[in-house]
LOGU-749312 format. One record per residue (C-alpha): x, y, z. Coordinates in steps of 0.5 Angstrom, whole numbers, padded with zeros to 4 digits, always signed. Layout:
N
XYZ...
//
This chain:
740
+0219+0027-0228+0222+0021-0228+0221+0020-0221+0214+0022-0221+0213+0017-0227+0216+0011-0222+0211+0013-0216+0204+0013-0220+0201+0006-0221+0201+0004-0228+0193+0002-0229+0191-0003-0235+0187+0001-0240+0181-0004-0239+0182-0004-0231+0177+0002-0230+0173-0003-0225+0179-0004-0221+0180+0003-0220+0173+0003-0217+0175-0003-0212+0181+0001-0210+0176+0007-0208+0171+0002-0205+0177-0002-0201+0179+0005-0198+0172+0007-0196+0171+0000-0193+0177+0000-0189+0175+0007-0186+0168+0005-0184+0171-0001-0181+0176+0003-0177+0170+0008-0175+0166+0003-0172+0170+0000-0167+0171+0007-0164+0164+0008-0164+0163+0001-0160+0169+0003-0155+0165+0009-0154+0158+0005-0153+0162+0000-0148+0165+0006-0144+0158+0009-0143+0154+0003-0142+0154+0000-0135+0149-0005-0135+0150-0008-0142+0152-0016-0140+0156-0017-0146+0161-0012-0146+0167-0017-0148+0163-0020-0154+0163-0012-0157+0170-0012-0156+0171-0019-0159+0166-0016-0165+0171-0010-0165+0177-0013-0166+0174-0017-0172+0172-0011-0175+0179-0008-0174+0182-0014-0178+0177-0014-0183+0179-0006-0184+0186-0008-0184+0185-0013-0189+0182-0008-0194+0187-0003-0192+0193-0008-0194+0189-0010-0200+0190-0003-0203+0198-0005-0204+0196-0011-0208+0193-0008-0214+0200-0007-0216+0206-0010-0216+0208-0012-0209+0213-0015-0205+0213-0021-0201+0213-0017-0194+0206-0014-0196+0204-0021-0198+0206-0024-0192+0202-0018-0188+0196-0019-0192+0196-0027-0191+0197-0026-0183+0191-0021-0183+0187-0025-0187+0188-0031-0182+0187-0027-0176+0181-0024-0179+0178-0031-0181+0180-0034-0174+0176-0028-0170+0170-0029-0175+0170-0036-0173+0170-0035-0166+0165-0029-0166+0160-0034-0170+0161-0039-0165+0160-0034-0159+0154-0031-0163+0151-0038-0163+0151-0038-0155+0149-0031-0154+0143-0030-0159+0138-0035-0154+0141-0031-0148+0139-0024-0152+0132-0027-0154+0131-0029-0147+0133-0022-0145+0127-0020-0150+0122-0025-0147+0124-0022-0140+0123-0015-0142+0116-0017-0145+0114-0021-0139+0116-0014-0135+0112-0010-0139+0106-0015-0138+0107-0014-0131+0108-0007-0131+0101-0007-0135+0098-0011-0130+0101-0007-0124+0098-0001-0128+0091-0004-0128+0091-0006-0121+0093+0001-0119+0087+0003-0123+0083-0002-0119+0086+0000-0113+0084+0007-0114+0077+0005-0117+0076+0001-0110+0079+0007-0106+0074+0012-0110+0068+0007-0109+0070+0006-0101+0070+0014-0101+0063+0014-0104+0061+0008-0100+0063+0012-0093+0060+0018-0096+0053+0014-0097+0053+0010-0091+0054+0017-0087+0049+0020-0091+0044+0014-0090+0046+0013-0083+0045+0020-0081+0038+0019-0079+0034+0014-0076+0027+0016-0080+0026+0011-0085+0023+0015-0090+0029+0020-0090+0034+0014-0090+0030+0011-0097+0030+0018-0100+0037+0020-0098+0039+0013-0101+0036+0015-0108+0039+0022-0108+0046+0020-0106+0046+0014-0111+0043+0019-0117+0049+0024-0115+0055+0019-0114+0053+0015-0120+0050+0020-0125+0044+0016-0126+0038+0019-0130+0033+0015-0125+0033+0011-0119+0027+0008-0115+0025+0003-0110+0019-0002-0110+0017-0004-0103+0012-0010-0102+0005-0009-0101+0000-0011-0095-0002-0017-0098+0006-0019-0100+0003-0021-0107+0006-0014-0111+0011-0009-0111+0009-0002-0110+0013+0004-0113+0014+0008-0106+0020+0012-0108+0023+0015-0114+0029+0020-0115+0026+0025-0120+0019+0025-0118+0017+0023-0125+0012+0017-0123+0006+0017-0119+0008+0013-0113+0003+0007-0112+0004+0004-0118+0005-0004-0117+0007-0010-0121+0007-0017-0119+0012-0020-0114+0012-0027-0118+0015-0023-0124+0021-0028-0127+0025-0022-0127+0024-0020-0120+0025-0027-0118+0031-0027-0121+0034-0021-0118+0031-0024-0111+0035-0030-0112+0041-0027-0112+0045-0022-0107+0049-0019-0113+0046-0013-0117+0043-0016-0124+0042-0012-0130+0035-0012-0133+0032-0010-0139+0030-0003-0140+0023-0006-0142+0022-0010-0135+0016-0007-0132+0020-0005-0126+0025-0001-0130+0019+0003-0134+0021+0009-0130+0020+0014-0136+0015+0016-0141+0015+0012-0147+0019+0017-0152+0024+0017-0158+0031+0015-0154+0035+0010-0153+0034+0008-0146+0040+0007-0141+0043+0000-0138+0039-0002-0132+0041-0006-0126+0036-0008-0120+0039-0010-0113+0035-0013-0107+0034-0010-0101+0033-0014-0095+0028-0012-0090+0031-0014-0083+0027-0016-0077+0022-0010-0079+0017-0011-0073+0011-0007-0075+0015-0003-0080+0009-0001-0084+0008+0004-0091+0001+0004-0093-0001-0001-0088+0005-0006-0089+0005-0013-0085+0010-0015-0080+0016-0017-0085+0022-0022-0084+0028-0023-0087+0025-0027-0093+0022-0021-0095+0026-0016-0100+0025-0009-0103+0027-0008-0110+0032-0002-0112+0032+0000-0119+0038+0004-0122+0038+0007-0129+0044+0010-0133+0042+0016-0137+0039+0015-0144+0042+0016-0151+0049+0015-0148+0054+0009-0149+0056+0009-0142+0056+0002-0139+0056-0001-0132+0063-0002-0129+0064-0007-0124+0066-0002-0118+0059+0001-0119+0056-0005-0119+0059-0007-0112+0058+0000-0110+0050-0001-0111+0051-0008-0107+0054-0005-0101+0049+0001-0101+0043-0004-0101+0046-0008-0095+0047-0001-0092+0040+0001-0093+0038-0006-0090+0042-0005-0084+0039+0003-0083+0032+0000-0084+0033-0005-0079+0036+0000-0074+0030+0005-0076+0025-0001-0075+0028-0002-0068+0028+0005-0066+0021+0006-0068+0019-0001-0064+0023+0002-0058+0019+0009-0059+0013+0005-0059+0014+0001-0053+0017+0007-0050+0010+0011-0051+0006+0005-0049+0010+0004-0043+0009+0012-0041+0001+0011-0043+0001+0005-0038+0005+0009-0033+0000+0014-0033-0005+0010-0033-0002+0006-0027-0001+0012-0024-0008+0015-0025-0010+0008-0022-0006+0008-0016-0008+0015-0015-0015+0013-0015-0014+0007-0011-0011+0011-0006-0016+0016-0006-0021+0010-0006-0017+0007+0000-0017+0014+0004-0024+0015+0003-0026+0008+0005-0021+0009+0011-0024+0016+0013-0031+0013+0012-0030+0007+0016-0027+0011+0021-0033+0015+0022-0038+0010+0021-0034+0006+0027-0034+0012+0031-0041+0013+0030-0044+0006+0030-0040+0004+0036-0043+0010+0040-0050+0008+0039-0048+0001+0040-0045+0003+0047-0051+0006+0049-0055+0000+0047-0051-0005+0050-0049-0001+0056-0057+0001+0058-0059-0006+0056-0054-0009+0061-0056-0004+0066-0063-0006+0065-0062-0013+0066-0059-0012+0073-0066-0009+0075-0072-0013+0077-0076-0016+0070-0081-0020+0069-0079-0027+0065-0082-0024+0058-0078-0017+0059-0072-0021+0061-0072-0025+0055-0073-0019+0051-0067-0015+0054-0063-0021+0053-0065-0021+0046-0063-0014+0045-0057-0015+0048-0055-0021+0044-0057-0018+0038-0053-0012+0040-0047-0016+0041-0048-0020+0034-0048-0013+0031-0042-0011+0035-0038-0017+0032-0040-0016+0025-0037-0009+0026-0031-0012+0028-0031-0017+0023-0032-0012+0017-0026-0007+0020-0021-0013+0021-0023-0015+0014-0022-0008+0011-0015-0007+0014-0013-0014+0012-0015-0013+0005-0011-0006+0005-0005-0009+0008-0005-0004+0014-0006-0010+0019+0000-0012+0022+0001-0018+0027+0002-0016+0035+0008-0021+0036+0010-0022+0044+0011-0028+0048+0004-0031+0051+0002-0037+0055-0001-0042+0049-0004-0046+0054-0008-0041+0057-0010-0039+0050-0014-0046+0049-0016-0046+0057-0019-0039+0055-0023-0041+0049-0026-0047+0053-0028-0043+0058-0032-0038+0053-0035-0044+0049-0037-0048+0054-0043-0044+0057-0046-0044+0050-0044-0051+0048-0048-0053+0055-0054-0050+0053-0054-0054+0046-0052-0060+0051-0045-0061+0047-0039-0064+0050-0033-0060+0049-0026-0063+0050-0019-0060+0049-0013-0065+0048-0006-0061+0049+0000-0066+0046+0005-0067+0052+0011-0064+0047+0007-0057+0046+0011-0051+0049+0007-0048+0054+0010-0041+0052+0010-0038+0045+0012-0032+0041+0006-0029+0036+0000-0025+0036-0004-0028+0042-0011-0024+0040-0011-0026+0033-0009-0033+0035-0015-0034+0040-0020-0030+0035-0018-0035+0030-0019-0041+0034-0025-0038+0038-0028-0037+0031-0027-0044+0029-0030-0047+0035-0036-0043+0035-0037-0045+0028-0037-0052+0030-0042-0051+0036-0046-0047+0032-0047-0052+0026-0048-0058+0031-0055-0060+0034-0052-0066+0039-0046-0070+0040-0039-0067+0041-0033-0063+0039-0026-0064+0040-0020-0059+0040-0013-0062+0039-0007-0058+0039+0000-0061+0038+0007-0059+0034+0006-0061+0027+0012-0065+0024+0014-0065+0017+0010-0070+0015+0003-0067+0017+0005-0060+0015+0003-0062+0007-0003-0061+0004-0004-0064-0003-0010-0059-0004-0005-0053-0003+0002-0054-0006+0003-0047-0005+0004-0048+0002+0011-0050+0003+0013-0050+0011+0021-0050+0013+0023-0052+0020+0028-0049+0024+0030-0049+0031+0027-0042+0032+0020-0043+0031+0015-0049+0031+0008-0050+0027+0002-0051+0031-0003-0055+0029-0010-0055+0031-0016-0059+0029-0023-0058+0031-0028-0064+0030-0035-0064+0031-0041-0068+0029-0045-0063+0026-0049-0062+0020-0043-0063+0015-0041-0060+0009-0042-0062+0002-0035-0063-0001-0037-0058-0007-0038-0052-0002-0032-0053+0002-0028-0048-0003-0033-0043-0002-0033-0043+0005-0027-0038+0006-0030-0033+0001-0032-0027+0004-0040-0026+0005-0041-0033+0003-0045-0038+0008-0046-0046+0007-0053-0046+0005-0054-0054+0006-0060-0056+0010-0061-0054+0017-0055-0049+0017-0059-0043+0014-0062-0040+0020-0055-0041+0024-0054-0033+0024-0047-0030+0022-0045-0026+0016-0040-0030+0013-0034-0026+0014-0031-0031+0020-0027-0036+0016-0025-0031+0011-0022-0027+0016-0019-0033+0020-0016-0035+0013-0013-0028+0012-0010-0028+0020-0007-0035+0018-0004-0033+0012-0001-0027+0016+0002-0032+0021+0005-0036+0015+0000-0042+0016-0005-0046+0012-0013-0047+0014-0017-0052+0011-0024-0056+0012-0025-0063+0011-0032-0067+0011-0035-0073+0008-0041-0070+0006-0048-0068+0009-0050-0070+0016-0043-0073+0017-0039-0067+0021-0033-0064+0019-0026-0062+0021-0023-0056+0021-0015-0056+0021-0011-0050+0022-0003-0049+0022+0001-0043+0024+0008-0041+0025+0010-0039+0032+0017-0037+0035+0020-0041+0041+0020-0038+0047+0024-0039+0054+0019-0040+0060+0019-0033+0063+0016-0031+0069+0008-0029+0069+0009-0022+0072+0014-0021+0066+0009-0022+0060+0005-0016+0057-0001-0015+0061-0007-0018+0057-0014-0017+0060-0018-0023+0061-0025-0023+0058-0031-0020+0061-0033-0025+0067-0039-0025+0071-0037-0021+0078-0044-0022+0081-0045-0015+0085-0038-0013+0085-0038-0005+0086-0033+0001+0087-0037+0005+0093-0034+0012+0093-0029+0011+0087-0029+0018+0084-0029+0018+0077-0029+0024+0072-0032+0022+0065-0030+0027+0059-0034+0026+0053-0037+0031+0048-0043+0026+0046-0049+0027+0051-0052+0021+0050-0045+0017+0051-0043+0021+0057-0050+0019+0060-0049+0012+0059-0042+0011+0061-0044+0015+0068-0050+0010+0068-0045+0004+0068-0041+0007+0073-0046+0010+0078-0049+0002+0078-0042+0000+0080-0042+0005+0086-0038+0010+0083-0038+0018+0084-0038+0021+0077-0037+0028+0075-0038+0029+0067-0035+0034+0063-0036+0036+0056-0030+0040+0054-0022+0039+0055-0022+0046+0059-0027+0044+0064-0024+0037+0064-0017+0041+0066-0020+0045+0071-0024+0040+0075-0019+0034+0075-0016+0034+0082-0012+0029+0086-0019+0026+0089-0021+0023+0082-0018+0016+0081-0020+0015+0074-0021+0019+0068-0025+0017+0062-0023+0021+0056-0027+0020+0049-0021+0021+0044-0025+0021+0038-0028+0027+0039-0026+0032+0033-0024+0039+0036-0021+0036+0042-0013+0034+0043-0014+0028+0048-0007+0027+0047-0005+0034+0049-0010+0034+0055-0006+0028+0058+0001+0031+0057-0002+0037+0061-0005+0033+0066+0002+0029+0067+0005+0036+0068-0001+0038+0073+0001+0032+0077+0008+0031+0078+0007+0026+0083+0005+0019+0080+0001+0017+0086-0003+0023+0086-0005+0023+0079-0011+0020+0077-0011+0014+0072-0012+0016+0065-0016+0011+0061-0018+0013+0053-0025+0011+0051-0025+0010+0043-0029+0007+0038-0023+0007+0033-0019+0000+0032-0013+0003+0029-0007+0000+0032-0004+0007+0031-0009+0010+0036-0006+0005+0042+0001+0007+0040-0001+0014+0041-0004+0013+0047+0002+0010+0050+0006+0015+0048+0002+0021+0051+0002+0017+0058-0005+0014+0058-0006+0008+0063-0011+0005+0059-0015+0004+0053-0022+0001+0052-0026+0000+0046-0033+0002+0045-0039-0001+0046-0038-0002+0054-0043-0007+0058-0044-0007+0065-0039-0013+0066-0034-0010+0061-0034-0004+0066-0033-0008+0072-0028-0012+0069-0024-0006+0067-0024-0002+0073-0022-0009+0077-0016-0010+0073-0014-0002+0072-0014-0001+0080-0010-0008+0081-0005-0007+0076-0006+0001+0074-0006-0001+0067-0011-0004+0062-0010-0004+0054-0015-0007+0051-0012-0011+0045-0014-0008+0038
//
């Protein structure tokens, strides 16, 4: 009992509060010792906390505070010096650790605050990234819608389908209540309601294009929010509802050439259509930025699609027009070919049918001229013969002009004696000039080549026509013919800038000048001279004869020879000068015998006859057959006449020296007869000479005759002198092909 009384503390009677302090210190010490344990657990488990050593220091401070309170339990009673020393040491350590911790917190708190600030920054960044991701997702969604809309819009090139598809797809994508398209009218002063999504409005309603709202939209390339009460936004009937937000965007009309809706005009990039989009009524929905961007992109895509559609329509229109033109051209070509064939057939028939009676007239007139006639009768026969020759010349001119115009006439190029051409022209023109007492002179330059390559017949025909005109229109005086090689300075004609000659070593330009002292020409009439059927109507020349075809044909011949022809005159009564330039090839001097044989023009052989010469004449036409027989009999020939090919093959023999065959007889194959005669006479010296009589001036006839093996070809009509000349040359050279 005594020991127990010694252990129990002696509490003062009035120190009840001390008891409570004792209990409080115990629990404080207990709490102080538990908190470090929790801090140790936190430090151990925390791998990212940057201030672990501070927690350790703070834990030591708490432990010391707890130890102080725990030791303080023994101070409530009488205690020893040891307890006081331990208590003092604990309090000193607690004070030291407390000061150090307080000082450290002064440095740590700003860092902790900066960490908090960084945390807020990171939170803001995260929120911003979330917004950007949302925007990206929105843009991706918008892009997907744009691609879908673009695909639908561009899936066709029909403008009506494009516009209707645009409204439908926008209405479905953006959940619109209404969508409409306003197009400019024909006058360009109004916008016309052309397409709507819901088909609630009559298409054709118009508003002025200069409305302030419309000007505002047209002046911006962005989608613009407009008032639901704007005229272009009144797409629904008035009612008791809250209209949704409305936006409008312009649609450029790019290069819409002939792109018409209800007679639209041709539009340019300065013109726009207006697209109006309305959100559902009685809703709180508003337009978002990505939706406005979608509308703007779709408007641009619609503009591009419309331009492509316009280009397609234009190309299809051009294709249709081209097809129509091609059909018309093909029809015109066929009609022209038909007309050319009809003309050629007509000319071929008329050529043969006209030359056959002309053959009879000229042949019989020439035979009649050989008989005894009174002066009056001879004058009449000579007039008949002259008129017949003039008519034959007219026939030749018409046929030559026809072949020149359709391009079927080609030059017959060959080597010929150029000097001989001029001498032949002089020999032919002198008898006519002597009757009119005109002096004709010929001057050939020393540097003029003797031989040349070209079409001898056409060149002679051209020169002879020009010289003949000079004789025709001159009553007195002289005519001079000058020929020389044209130099570059003499080739140019200021009145014909299209004539651009080019000199080379393989060819030269022949210049021929024919000057006369005739009646002259009014300078104003000169351009008309080279027009077919045109004649100079100057005084004194109206009765000179001619058809007005000579110079027109000469001009075309000269053009074929890559040359130029013109006439110079100072006026009436002062004569004129005809100048022609033609291109000829250079030729080496050759032996005369190697030149292609060209028959000489008919000359007067006097009473040259061919007594006993056996000749066979095959001609279906009885009159033509009798005329040819009369010419041959007058020349002393022994003539046998046949009217069919079979009779010709049966009667022809080696005794016949010449066989004349009309190759223009329908139903008779003259070329086949020629081949069969060649087969009948295997030896050349036993075979008669085969000569074709024809009224056709087609060059193909000549080639066919030569290919078939004929020895000659004569053009109708044939006079007595011509027949005499033909037989003479034929028997001498065993070949005679009259130039066509």
